[in-house]
All heavy atoms as TSV, in Angstrom:
chain	resi	resn	atom	element	x	y	z
A	1	THR	N	N	2.153	-14.023	7.099
A	1	THR	CA	C	2.196	-13.094	5.986
A	1	THR	C	C	3.632	-12.645	5.758
A	1	THR	O	O	4.346	-12.354	6.710
A	1	THR	CB	C	1.309	-11.869	6.260
A	1	THR	OG1	O	-0.031	-12.311	6.466
A	1	THR	CG2	C	1.348	-10.900	5.107
A	2	LEU	N	N	4.006	-12.564	4.505
A	2	LEU	CA	C	5.294	-12.035	4.094
A	2	LEU	C	C	5.024	-10.728	3.361
A	2	LEU	O	O	4.211	-10.702	2.434
A	2	LEU	CB	C	6.004	-13.027	3.173
A	2	LEU	CG	C	7.300	-12.562	2.534
A	2	LEU	CD1	C	8.371	-12.403	3.599
A	2	LEU	CD2	C	7.737	-13.551	1.476
A	3	ALA	N	N	5.641	-9.648	3.788
A	3	ALA	CA	C	5.419	-8.333	3.190
A	3	ALA	C	C	6.685	-7.865	2.485
A	3	ALA	O	O	7.784	-7.976	3.042
A	3	ALA	CB	C	5.021	-7.327	4.270
A	4	THR	N	N	6.525	-7.344	1.275
A	4	THR	CA	C	7.651	-6.796	0.518
A	4	THR	C	C	7.256	-5.455	-0.076
A	4	THR	O	O	6.078	-5.173	-0.285
A	4	THR	CB	C	8.085	-7.730	-0.630
A	4	THR	OG1	O	7.039	-7.816	-1.610
A	4	THR	CG2	C	8.438	-9.112	-0.127
A	5	GLY	N	N	8.240	-4.640	-0.373
A	5	GLY	CA	C	8.032	-3.396	-1.103
A	5	GLY	C	C	8.789	-3.492	-2.418
A	5	GLY	O	O	9.793	-4.201	-2.509
A	6	ASP	N	N	8.309	-2.786	-3.444
A	6	ASP	CA	C	8.982	-2.891	-4.729
A	6	ASP	C	C	9.405	-1.531	-5.281
A	6	ASP	O	O	9.204	-0.498	-4.651
A	6	ASP	CB	C	8.133	-3.680	-5.731
A	6	ASP	CG	C	6.885	-2.968	-6.214
A	6	ASP	OD1	O	6.747	-1.748	-5.993
A	6	ASP	OD2	O	6.036	-3.613	-6.835
A	7	ASP	N	N	9.989	-1.554	-6.464
A	7	ASP	CA	C	10.508	-0.343	-7.097
A	7	ASP	C	C	9.420	0.566	-7.651
A	7	ASP	O	O	9.706	1.678	-8.086
A	7	ASP	CB	C	11.468	-0.707	-8.235
A	7	ASP	CG	C	12.785	-1.248	-7.717
A	7	ASP	OD1	O	13.121	-0.988	-6.549
A	7	ASP	OD2	O	13.484	-1.931	-8.483
A	8	TRP	N	N	8.172	0.111	-7.675
A	8	TRP	CA	C	7.075	0.904	-8.223
A	8	TRP	C	C	6.144	1.432	-7.139
A	8	TRP	O	O	5.045	1.881	-7.420
A	8	TRP	CB	C	6.301	0.066	-9.243
A	8	TRP	CG	C	7.167	-0.263	-10.415
A	8	TRP	CD1	C	7.343	0.485	-11.555
A	8	TRP	CD2	C	8.017	-1.391	-10.560
A	8	TRP	NE1	N	8.257	-0.124	-12.383
A	8	TRP	CE2	C	8.694	-1.277	-11.797
A	8	TRP	CE3	C	8.306	-2.499	-9.763
A	8	TRP	CZ2	C	9.607	-2.219	-12.252
A	8	TRP	CZ3	C	9.215	-3.426	-10.219
A	8	TRP	CH2	C	9.849	-3.277	-11.448
A	9	GLY	N	N	6.560	1.369	-5.880
A	9	GLY	CA	C	5.788	1.937	-4.784
A	9	GLY	C	C	4.725	1.034	-4.203
A	9	GLY	O	O	3.873	1.486	-3.447
A	10	LEU	N	N	4.767	-0.251	-4.528
A	10	LEU	CA	C	3.745	-1.176	-4.053
A	10	LEU	C	C	4.194	-1.930	-2.809
A	10	LEU	O	O	5.363	-2.314	-2.689
A	10	LEU	CB	C	3.409	-2.206	-5.135
A	10	LEU	CG	C	2.777	-1.685	-6.414
A	10	LEU	CD1	C	2.639	-2.820	-7.422
A	10	LEU	CD2	C	1.439	-1.050	-6.135
A	11	LEU	N	N	3.249	-2.158	-1.913
A	11	LEU	CA	C	3.406	-3.090	-0.811
A	11	LEU	C	C	2.743	-4.381	-1.274
A	11	LEU	O	O	1.576	-4.369	-1.680
A	11	LEU	CB	C	2.721	-2.568	0.448
A	11	LEU	CG	C	2.590	-3.551	1.609
A	11	LEU	CD1	C	3.961	-3.924	2.161
A	11	LEU	CD2	C	1.702	-2.970	2.692
A	12	LYS	N	N	3.479	-5.478	-1.258
A	12	LYS	CA	C	2.934	-6.769	-1.679
A	12	LYS	C	C	2.882	-7.700	-0.482
A	12	LYS	O	O	3.843	-7.798	0.288
A	12	LYS	CB	C	3.788	-7.388	-2.782
A	12	LYS	CG	C	3.765	-6.595	-4.067
A	12	LYS	CD	C	4.619	-7.266	-5.120
A	12	LYS	CE	C	4.626	-6.472	-6.408
A	12	LYS	NZ	N	5.490	-7.098	-7.429
A	13	LEU	N	N	1.751	-8.396	-0.330
A	13	LEU	CA	C	1.546	-9.316	0.785
A	13	LEU	C	C	1.368	-10.733	0.248
A	13	LEU	O	O	0.474	-10.993	-0.566
A	13	LEU	CB	C	0.320	-8.901	1.593
A	13	LEU	CG	C	0.376	-7.481	2.162
A	13	LEU	CD1	C	-0.962	-7.100	2.762
A	13	LEU	CD2	C	1.489	-7.356	3.180
A	14	PHE	N	N	2.223	-11.631	0.707
A	14	PHE	CA	C	2.208	-13.025	0.290
A	14	PHE	C	C	1.828	-13.905	1.471
A	14	PHE	O	O	2.125	-13.578	2.615
A	14	PHE	CB	C	3.603	-13.455	-0.184
A	14	PHE	CG	C	4.098	-12.731	-1.389
A	14	PHE	CD1	C	4.741	-11.514	-1.260
A	14	PHE	CD2	C	3.939	-13.265	-2.650
A	14	PHE	CE1	C	5.229	-10.835	-2.372
A	14	PHE	CE2	C	4.423	-12.600	-3.768
A	14	PHE	CZ	C	5.061	-11.388	-3.629
A	15	GLN	N	N	1.220	-15.051	1.171
A	15	GLN	CA	C	0.952	-16.030	2.217
A	15	GLN	C	C	2.266	-16.747	2.536
A	15	GLN	O	O	3.022	-17.106	1.633
A	15	GLN	CB	C	-0.103	-17.020	1.743
A	15	GLN	CG	C	-0.618	-17.925	2.810
A	15	GLN	CD	C	-1.772	-18.770	2.307
A	15	GLN	OE1	O	-1.895	-19.054	1.127
A	15	GLN	NE2	N	-2.629	-19.182	3.220
A	16	PHE	N	N	2.560	-16.925	3.822
A	16	PHE	CA	C	3.791	-17.571	4.242
A	16	PHE	C	C	3.518	-19.024	4.594
A	16	PHE	O	O	2.511	-19.302	5.234
A	16	PHE	CB	C	4.380	-16.843	5.457
A	16	PHE	CG	C	5.708	-17.367	5.879
A	16	PHE	CD1	C	6.848	-16.954	5.232
A	16	PHE	CD2	C	5.804	-18.292	6.898
A	16	PHE	CE1	C	8.091	-17.455	5.610
A	16	PHE	CE2	C	7.034	-18.790	7.281
A	16	PHE	CZ	C	8.179	-18.372	6.630
A	17	PRO	N	N	4.330	-19.987	4.190
A	17	PRO	CA	C	5.570	-19.831	3.429
A	17	PRO	C	C	5.275	-19.614	1.945
A	17	PRO	O	O	4.307	-20.135	1.400
A	17	PRO	CB	C	6.304	-21.145	3.650
A	17	PRO	CG	C	5.223	-22.147	3.880
A	17	PRO	CD	C	4.099	-21.388	4.566
A	18	CYS	N	N	6.109	-18.862	1.323
A	18	CYS	CA	C	5.980	-18.528	-0.092
A	18	CYS	C	C	7.091	-19.265	-0.843
A	18	CYS	O	O	8.239	-18.848	-0.807
A	18	CYS	CB	C	6.091	-17.016	-0.267
A	18	CYS	SG	S	5.922	-16.489	-1.951
A	19	THR	N	N	6.747	-20.369	-1.493
A	19	THR	CA	C	7.758	-21.232	-2.098
A	19	THR	C	C	7.788	-21.188	-3.621
A	19	THR	O	O	8.673	-21.771	-4.223
A	19	THR	CB	C	7.536	-22.690	-1.656
A	19	THR	OG1	O	6.224	-23.101	-2.052
A	19	THR	CG2	C	7.676	-22.827	-0.143
A	20	GLU	N	N	6.839	-20.521	-4.231
A	20	GLU	CA	C	6.735	-20.485	-5.691
A	20	GLU	C	C	7.186	-19.137	-6.244
A	20	GLU	O	O	6.827	-18.092	-5.698
A	20	GLU	CB	C	5.271	-20.694	-6.108
A	20	GLU	CG	C	4.647	-21.962	-5.584
A	20	GLU	CD	C	5.009	-23.158	-6.421
A	20	GLU	OE1	O	5.180	-23.004	-7.634
A	20	GLU	OE2	O	5.113	-24.251	-5.849
A	21	PRO	N	N	7.934	-19.131	-7.328
A	21	PRO	CA	C	8.201	-17.861	-8.013
A	21	PRO	C	C	6.875	-17.285	-8.539
A	21	PRO	O	O	6.004	-18.049	-8.967
A	21	PRO	CB	C	9.120	-18.242	-9.171
A	21	PRO	CG	C	9.658	-19.595	-8.835
A	21	PRO	CD	C	8.629	-20.251	-7.971
A	22	TYR	N	N	6.713	-15.994	-8.478
A	22	TYR	CA	C	5.492	-15.318	-8.942
A	22	TYR	C	C	4.248	-15.820	-8.206
A	22	TYR	O	O	3.181	-16.009	-8.784
A	22	TYR	CB	C	5.313	-15.473	-10.456
A	22	TYR	CG	C	6.524	-15.014	-11.218
A	22	TYR	CD1	C	7.408	-15.932	-11.780
A	22	TYR	CD2	C	6.817	-13.661	-11.346
A	22	TYR	CE1	C	8.544	-15.515	-12.458
A	22	TYR	CE2	C	7.950	-13.234	-12.024
A	22	TYR	CZ	C	8.793	-14.168	-12.578
A	22	TYR	OH	O	9.909	-13.749	-13.249
A	23	ALA	N	N	4.382	-16.054	-6.903
A	23	ALA	CA	C	3.270	-16.542	-6.084
A	23	ALA	C	C	2.136	-15.525	-6.046
A	23	ALA	O	O	2.336	-14.319	-6.212
A	23	ALA	CB	C	3.762	-16.819	-4.671
A	24	THR	N	N	0.949	-16.020	-5.796
A	24	THR	CA	C	-0.224	-15.171	-5.651
A	24	THR	C	C	-0.022	-14.222	-4.470
A	24	THR	O	O	0.478	-14.629	-3.418
A	24	THR	CB	C	-1.475	-16.034	-5.408
A	24	THR	OG1	O	-1.613	-16.942	-6.495
A	24	THR	CG2	C	-2.720	-15.173	-5.302
A	25	HIS	N	N	-0.411	-12.966	-4.651
A	25	HIS	CA	C	-0.238	-11.959	-3.610
A	25	HIS	C	C	-1.262	-10.850	-3.795
A	25	HIS	O	O	-1.899	-10.747	-4.831
A	25	HIS	CB	C	1.181	-11.379	-3.644
A	25	HIS	CG	C	1.533	-10.721	-4.941
A	25	HIS	ND1	N	1.958	-11.439	-6.030
A	25	HIS	CD2	C	1.500	-9.433	-5.327
A	25	HIS	CE1	C	2.184	-10.615	-7.039
A	25	HIS	NE2	N	1.911	-9.383	-6.632
A	26	THR	N	N	-1.398	-10.038	-2.765
A	26	THR	CA	C	-2.227	-8.836	-2.875
A	26	THR	C	C	-1.294	-7.639	-2.966
A	26	THR	O	O	-0.176	-7.667	-2.452
A	26	THR	CB	C	-3.179	-8.671	-1.680
A	26	THR	OG1	O	-2.410	-8.567	-0.488
A	26	THR	CG2	C	-4.133	-9.837	-1.566
A	27	LYS	N	N	-1.771	-6.582	-3.632
A	27	LYS	CA	C	-0.970	-5.370	-3.808
A	27	LYS	C	C	-1.692	-4.188	-3.179
A	27	LYS	O	O	-2.901	-4.052	-3.318
A	27	LYS	CB	C	-0.781	-5.055	-5.297
A	27	LYS	CG	C	-0.068	-6.095	-6.076
A	27	LYS	CD	C	0.013	-5.658	-7.538
A	27	LYS	CE	C	0.222	-6.834	-8.445
A	27	LYS	NZ	N	0.175	-6.451	-9.847
A	28	GLN	N	N	-0.922	-3.346	-2.509
A	28	GLN	CA	C	-1.433	-2.108	-1.947
A	28	GLN	C	C	-0.597	-0.974	-2.519
A	28	GLN	O	O	0.624	-1.019	-2.464
A	28	GLN	CB	C	-1.340	-2.122	-0.418
A	28	GLN	CG	C	-2.060	-3.288	0.237
A	28	GLN	CD	C	-3.545	-3.294	-0.029
A	28	GLN	OE1	O	-4.183	-2.250	-0.059
A	28	GLN	NE2	N	-4.100	-4.469	-0.237
A	29	ASN	N	N	-1.257	0.015	-3.076
A	29	ASN	CA	C	-0.565	1.125	-3.717
A	29	ASN	C	C	-0.588	2.340	-2.799
A	29	ASN	O	O	-1.600	2.630	-2.174
A	29	ASN	CB	C	-1.245	1.453	-5.041
A	29	ASN	CG	C	-0.434	2.374	-5.899
A	29	ASN	OD1	O	0.681	2.737	-5.551
A	29	ASN	ND2	N	-0.986	2.755	-7.028
A	30	GLY	N	N	0.540	3.054	-2.725
A	30	GLY	CA	C	0.577	4.248	-1.894
A	30	GLY	C	C	1.744	5.152	-2.216
A	30	GLY	O	O	1.564	6.336	-2.447
A	31	HIS	N	N	2.933	4.598	-2.245
A	31	HIS	CA	C	4.127	5.408	-2.477
A	31	HIS	C	C	4.246	5.797	-3.945
A	31	HIS	O	O	3.827	5.064	-4.839
A	31	HIS	CB	C	5.372	4.652	-2.021
A	31	HIS	CG	C	5.445	4.450	-0.548
A	31	HIS	ND1	N	5.807	5.450	0.326
A	31	HIS	CD2	C	5.175	3.369	0.224
A	31	HIS	CE1	C	5.777	4.992	1.554
A	31	HIS	NE2	N	5.389	3.723	1.532
A	32	SER	N	N	4.839	6.950	-4.189
A	32	SER	CA	C	4.989	7.438	-5.564
A	32	SER	C	C	6.273	6.946	-6.220
A	32	SER	O	O	6.469	7.140	-7.421
A	32	SER	CB	C	4.959	8.969	-5.585
A	32	SER	OG	O	6.060	9.494	-4.865
A	33	ALA	N	N	7.140	6.310	-5.458
A	33	ALA	CA	C	8.386	5.758	-5.989
A	33	ALA	C	C	8.706	4.493	-5.189
A	33	ALA	O	O	7.840	3.979	-4.483
A	33	ALA	CB	C	9.511	6.783	-5.884
A	34	HIS	N	N	9.916	4.020	-5.252
A	34	HIS	CA	C	10.274	2.747	-4.620
A	34	HIS	C	C	10.020	2.761	-3.108
A	34	HIS	O	O	10.037	3.809	-2.479
A	34	HIS	CB	C	11.733	2.394	-4.919
A	34	HIS	CG	C	12.733	3.252	-4.229
A	34	HIS	ND1	N	13.069	4.506	-4.668
A	34	HIS	CD2	C	13.470	3.033	-3.118
A	34	HIS	CE1	C	13.973	5.025	-3.870
A	34	HIS	NE2	N	14.242	4.159	-2.915
A	35	VAL	N	N	9.776	1.561	-2.590
A	35	VAL	CA	C	9.618	1.367	-1.151
A	35	VAL	C	C	10.985	0.968	-0.609
A	35	VAL	O	O	11.559	-0.046	-1.012
A	35	VAL	CB	C	8.566	0.283	-0.840
A	35	VAL	CG1	C	8.474	0.032	0.658
A	35	VAL	CG2	C	7.209	0.687	-1.398
A	36	ALA	N	N	11.520	1.765	0.296
A	36	ALA	CA	C	12.870	1.554	0.798
A	36	ALA	C	C	12.935	0.564	1.959
A	36	ALA	O	O	13.942	-0.098	2.149
A	36	ALA	CB	C	13.482	2.890	1.229
A	37	ASN	N	N	11.835	0.446	2.746
A	37	ASN	CA	C	11.869	-0.425	3.913
A	37	ASN	C	C	10.454	-0.844	4.293
A	37	ASN	O	O	9.509	-0.069	4.128
A	37	ASN	CB	C	12.536	0.296	5.089
A	37	ASN	CG	C	13.200	-0.644	6.054
A	37	ASN	OD1	O	12.870	-1.822	6.113
A	37	ASN	ND2	N	14.135	-0.128	6.823
A	38	VAL	N	N	10.320	-2.053	4.810
A	38	VAL	CA	C	9.035	-2.599	5.263
A	38	VAL	C	C	9.259	-3.267	6.610
A	38	VAL	O	O	10.178	-4.073	6.759
A	38	VAL	CB	C	8.489	-3.647	4.261
A	38	VAL	CG1	C	7.191	-4.248	4.769
A	38	VAL	CG2	C	8.303	-3.052	2.880
A	39	LYS	N	N	8.437	-2.931	7.601
A	39	LYS	CA	C	8.543	-3.532	8.939
A	39	LYS	C	C	7.156	-3.780	9.515
A	39	LYS	O	O	6.241	-2.978	9.324
A	39	LYS	CB	C	9.274	-2.595	9.917
A	39	LYS	CG	C	10.699	-2.286	9.560
A	39	LYS	CD	C	11.601	-3.434	9.893
A	39	LYS	CE	C	13.033	-3.043	9.588
A	39	LYS	NZ	N	13.955	-4.118	9.793
A	40	PHE	N	N	7.002	-4.884	10.237
A	40	PHE	CA	C	5.800	-5.131	11.028
A	40	PHE	C	C	5.998	-4.494	12.402
A	40	PHE	O	O	7.114	-4.466	12.923
A	40	PHE	CB	C	5.572	-6.636	11.226
A	40	PHE	CG	C	4.972	-7.332	10.035
A	40	PHE	CD1	C	5.780	-7.882	9.058
A	40	PHE	CD2	C	3.601	-7.425	9.891
A	40	PHE	CE1	C	5.247	-8.530	7.966
A	40	PHE	CE2	C	3.041	-8.074	8.804
A	40	PHE	CZ	C	3.874	-8.625	7.843
A	41	THR	N	N	4.902	-4.018	13.011
A	41	THR	CA	C	4.978	-3.552	14.392
A	41	THR	C	C	5.126	-4.769	15.303
A	41	THR	O	O	4.905	-5.913	14.887
A	41	THR	CB	C	3.731	-2.732	14.782
A	41	THR	OG1	O	2.562	-3.527	14.561
A	41	THR	CG2	C	3.656	-1.440	13.990
A	42	HIS	N	N	5.474	-4.522	16.559
A	42	HIS	CA	C	5.744	-5.621	17.499
A	42	HIS	C	C	4.564	-6.571	17.683
A	42	HIS	O	O	4.748	-7.741	17.969
A	42	HIS	CB	C	6.184	-5.052	18.855
A	42	HIS	CG	C	5.085	-4.395	19.608
A	42	HIS	ND1	N	4.612	-3.141	19.280
A	42	HIS	CD2	C	4.346	-4.819	20.646
A	42	HIS	CE1	C	3.634	-2.826	20.108
A	42	HIS	NE2	N	3.458	-3.821	20.948
A	43	ASP	N	N	3.340	-6.087	17.500
A	43	ASP	CA	C	2.156	-6.930	17.675
A	43	ASP	C	C	1.579	-7.434	16.345
A	43	ASP	O	O	0.532	-8.069	16.329
A	43	ASP	CB	C	1.079	-6.178	18.460
A	43	ASP	CG	C	0.643	-4.888	17.786
A	43	ASP	OD1	O	1.120	-4.574	16.670
A	43	ASP	OD2	O	-0.175	-4.170	18.395
A	44	ASP	N	N	2.266	-7.165	15.236
A	44	ASP	CA	C	1.869	-7.603	13.890
A	44	ASP	C	C	0.525	-7.036	13.429
A	44	ASP	O	O	-0.069	-7.543	12.480
A	44	ASP	CB	C	1.833	-9.135	13.780
A	44	ASP	CG	C	3.211	-9.750	13.869
A	44	ASP	OD1	O	4.196	-9.063	13.533
A	44	ASP	OD2	O	3.299	-10.926	14.274
A	45	ARG	N	N	0.036	-5.986	14.062
A	45	ARG	CA	C	-1.253	-5.411	13.681
A	45	ARG	C	C	-1.111	-4.338	12.611
A	45	ARG	O	O	-2.102	-3.938	12.000
A	45	ARG	CB	C	-1.954	-4.841	14.909
A	45	ARG	CG	C	-2.295	-5.965	15.900
A	45	ARG	CD	C	-2.998	-5.459	17.096
A	45	ARG	NE	N	-4.334	-5.018	16.688
A	45	ARG	CZ	C	-5.243	-4.580	17.526
A	45	ARG	NH1	N	-4.978	-4.509	18.801
A	45	ARG	NH2	N	-6.413	-4.197	17.094
A	46	GLN	N	N	0.108	-3.864	12.390
A	46	GLN	CA	C	0.354	-2.828	11.390
A	46	GLN	C	C	1.656	-3.111	10.668
A	46	GLN	O	O	2.552	-3.772	11.202
A	46	GLN	CB	C	0.412	-1.450	12.042
A	46	GLN	CG	C	-0.908	-1.059	12.667
A	46	GLN	CD	C	-0.749	0.014	13.707
A	46	GLN	OE1	O	0.244	0.059	14.400
A	46	GLN	NE2	N	-1.746	0.868	13.821
A	47	ILE	N	N	1.750	-2.591	9.446
A	47	ILE	CA	C	2.987	-2.639	8.670
A	47	ILE	C	C	3.379	-1.200	8.395
A	47	ILE	O	O	2.539	-0.378	8.016
A	47	ILE	CB	C	2.778	-3.395	7.344
A	47	ILE	CG1	C	2.328	-4.837	7.611
A	47	ILE	CG2	C	4.048	-3.366	6.504
A	47	ILE	CD1	C	1.880	-5.576	6.366
A	48	ILE	N	N	4.640	-0.897	8.603
A	48	ILE	CA	C	5.171	0.438	8.331
A	48	ILE	C	C	6.026	0.348	7.072
A	48	ILE	O	O	6.899	-0.518	6.985
A	48	ILE	CB	C	6.059	0.946	9.495
A	48	ILE	CG1	C	5.376	0.757	10.844
A	48	ILE	CG2	C	6.504	2.381	9.249
A	48	ILE	CD1	C	4.189	1.615	11.090
A	49	THR	N	N	5.776	1.220	6.093
A	49	THR	CA	C	6.620	1.279	4.905
A	49	THR	C	C	7.230	2.673	4.811
A	49	THR	O	O	6.587	3.669	5.122
A	49	THR	CB	C	5.848	0.966	3.610
A	49	THR	OG1	O	4.745	1.862	3.468
A	49	THR	CG2	C	5.349	-0.463	3.597
A	50	ALA	N	N	8.471	2.691	4.367
A	50	ALA	CA	C	9.186	3.951	4.156
A	50	ALA	C	C	9.444	4.102	2.666
A	50	ALA	O	O	10.019	3.208	2.035
A	50	ALA	CB	C	10.502	3.956	4.920
A	51	GLY	N	N	8.997	5.217	2.124
A	51	GLY	CA	C	9.237	5.488	0.711
A	51	GLY	C	C	10.634	6.035	0.499
A	51	GLY	O	O	11.209	6.676	1.376
A	52	GLY	N	N	11.172	5.783	-0.670
A	52	GLY	CA	C	12.490	6.288	-1.003
A	52	GLY	C	C	12.424	7.735	-1.450
A	52	GLY	O	O	12.654	8.648	-0.669
A	53	LYS	N	N	12.048	7.941	-2.686
A	53	LYS	CA	C	12.053	9.283	-3.252
A	53	LYS	C	C	10.968	10.179	-2.655
A	53	LYS	O	O	11.152	11.380	-2.535
A	53	LYS	CB	C	11.901	9.205	-4.765
A	53	LYS	CG	C	12.205	10.495	-5.456
A	53	LYS	CD	C	12.425	10.292	-6.926
A	53	LYS	CE	C	12.898	11.603	-7.507
A	53	LYS	NZ	N	13.596	11.436	-8.751
A	54	ASP	N	N	9.815	9.602	-2.281
A	54	ASP	CA	C	8.743	10.441	-1.729
A	54	ASP	C	C	8.946	10.773	-0.249
A	54	ASP	O	O	8.241	11.604	0.307
A	54	ASP	CB	C	7.370	9.819	-1.966
A	54	ASP	CG	C	7.120	8.506	-1.254
A	54	ASP	OD1	O	7.906	8.126	-0.369
A	54	ASP	OD2	O	6.123	7.844	-1.596
A	55	SER	N	N	9.882	10.115	0.426
A	55	SER	CA	C	10.217	10.374	1.838
A	55	SER	C	C	9.026	10.276	2.778
A	55	SER	O	O	8.961	10.972	3.786
A	55	SER	CB	C	10.867	11.757	1.989
A	55	SER	OG	O	12.039	11.839	1.220
A	56	CYS	N	N	8.065	9.409	2.453
A	56	CYS	CA	C	6.864	9.244	3.276
A	56	CYS	C	C	6.929	7.968	4.093
A	56	CYS	O	O	7.528	6.979	3.675
A	56	CYS	CB	C	5.622	9.172	2.389
A	56	CYS	SG	S	5.202	10.705	1.584
A	57	LEU	N	N	6.300	7.992	5.266
A	57	LEU	CA	C	6.066	6.797	6.063
A	57	LEU	C	C	4.587	6.483	6.002
A	57	LEU	O	O	3.755	7.360	6.237
A	57	LEU	CB	C	6.472	7.022	7.518
A	57	LEU	CG	C	7.956	7.141	7.811
A	57	LEU	CD1	C	8.172	7.452	9.286
A	57	LEU	CD2	C	8.684	5.871	7.428
A	58	PHE	N	N	4.248	5.242	5.684
A	58	PHE	CA	C	2.858	4.808	5.647
A	58	PHE	C	C	2.647	3.775	6.735
A	58	PHE	O	O	3.521	2.940	6.986
A	58	PHE	CB	C	2.523	4.171	4.300
A	58	PHE	CG	C	2.280	5.139	3.177
A	58	PHE	CD1	C	2.942	6.346	3.091
A	58	PHE	CD2	C	1.386	4.828	2.172
A	58	PHE	CE1	C	2.724	7.228	2.043
A	58	PHE	CE2	C	1.156	5.695	1.125
A	58	PHE	CZ	C	1.831	6.898	1.057
A	59	VAL	N	N	1.485	3.815	7.352
A	59	VAL	CA	C	1.072	2.819	8.337
A	59	VAL	C	C	-0.116	2.067	7.742
A	59	VAL	O	O	-1.149	2.659	7.457
A	59	VAL	CB	C	0.677	3.466	9.688
A	59	VAL	CG1	C	0.228	2.396	10.661
A	59	VAL	CG2	C	1.829	4.287	10.251
A	60	TRP	N	N	0.069	0.780	7.539
A	60	TRP	CA	C	-0.957	-0.074	6.951
A	60	TRP	C	C	-1.510	-0.960	8.068
A	60	TRP	O	O	-0.753	-1.590	8.786
A	60	TRP	CB	C	-0.361	-0.960	5.869
A	60	TRP	CG	C	0.435	-0.232	4.826
A	60	TRP	CD1	C	1.744	0.151	4.918
A	60	TRP	CD2	C	-0.019	0.196	3.557
A	60	TRP	NE1	N	2.121	0.781	3.767
A	60	TRP	CE2	C	1.060	0.825	2.902
A	60	TRP	CE3	C	-1.237	0.115	2.877
A	60	TRP	CZ2	C	0.981	1.353	1.631
A	60	TRP	CZ3	C	-1.322	0.644	1.610
A	60	TRP	CH2	C	-0.240	1.252	0.994
A	61	HIS	N	N	-2.822	-1.017	8.202
A	61	HIS	CA	C	-3.447	-1.832	9.225
A	61	HIS	C	C	-3.706	-3.224	8.658
A	61	HIS	O	O	-4.238	-3.351	7.549
A	61	HIS	CB	C	-4.756	-1.201	9.714
A	61	HIS	CG	C	-4.524	0.125	10.363
A	61	HIS	ND1	N	-4.150	0.250	11.681
A	61	HIS	CD2	C	-4.579	1.372	9.875
A	61	HIS	CE1	C	-3.987	1.514	11.963
A	61	HIS	NE2	N	-4.239	2.230	10.880
A	62	THR	N	N	-3.322	-4.245	9.397
A	62	THR	CA	C	-3.540	-5.631	8.963
A	62	THR	C	C	-4.841	-6.147	9.516
A	62	THR	O	O	-5.373	-5.620	10.496
A	62	THR	CB	C	-2.384	-6.542	9.424
A	62	THR	OG1	O	-2.330	-6.521	10.841
A	62	THR	CG2	C	-1.059	-6.077	8.845
A	63	GLN	N	N	-5.342	-7.196	8.894
A	63	GLN	CA	C	-6.555	-7.851	9.365
A	63	GLN	C	C	-6.186	-9.243	9.859
A	63	GLN	O	O	-5.380	-9.911	9.216
A	63	GLN	CB	C	-7.592	-7.953	8.258
A	63	GLN	CG	C	-8.099	-6.615	7.799
A	63	GLN	CD	C	-9.143	-6.758	6.707
A	63	GLN	OE1	O	-9.428	-7.837	6.236
A	63	GLN	NE2	N	-9.677	-5.636	6.270
A	64	PRO	N	N	-6.792	-9.666	10.967
A	64	PRO	CA	C	-6.469	-11.009	11.505
A	64	PRO	C	C	-6.900	-12.108	10.563
A	64	PRO	O	O	-7.667	-11.969	9.711
A	64	PRO	CB	C	-7.220	-11.065	12.819
A	64	PRO	CG	C	-8.161	-9.938	12.853
A	64	PRO	CD	C	-7.760	-8.990	11.766
């Protein structure tokens, strides 16, 4: 899985490898403004996102 954050507060999850522009992905909404950072935990069971303007940290649980 490839995880990205965007300027509209979305976490986007792509299947890896992602070789096509505008590839199919799922969207998760949470932040009220841009996502400043996205990280997987050491065991890949969660994704942590940091919001920019909203100053929030979100913990997203992944599914195997």
